[in-house]
Steps between C-alpha positions, in 0.01 A plus 500: 500500500644831618733721301789411733437129451481546123833685492661232717362222280618679188849538646514134600387394156761718329770356723389144433492551124841668502648212700356239265631684195841539660525138610334349192615711208438197281124545549508852359738399222273209399189719509666761278626232261151351468349844444746575221432161340125566519544838333709343224235233443225762485701697244564188290130415502405855400752497214374159389143624493603778260699278264344327200381142542712216361360189343548160663701390195748791532546438872585135447731582209698732727509244779633236262776734375623575852494139619 
């Protein structure tokens, strides 16, 4: 592929992506939302790994109190 063809292909690709994002803003919004949710889940897991373990008995006692 020549340099001219590469530049033309790159321009066409940029245009196509811009059109999709303009016409389907929901796709970008959904992707960002999922990324933020994934980051929050990762953070929750990391915090959980650092916290002390709870016994099965204590977990069920708490669940019974909130039910």
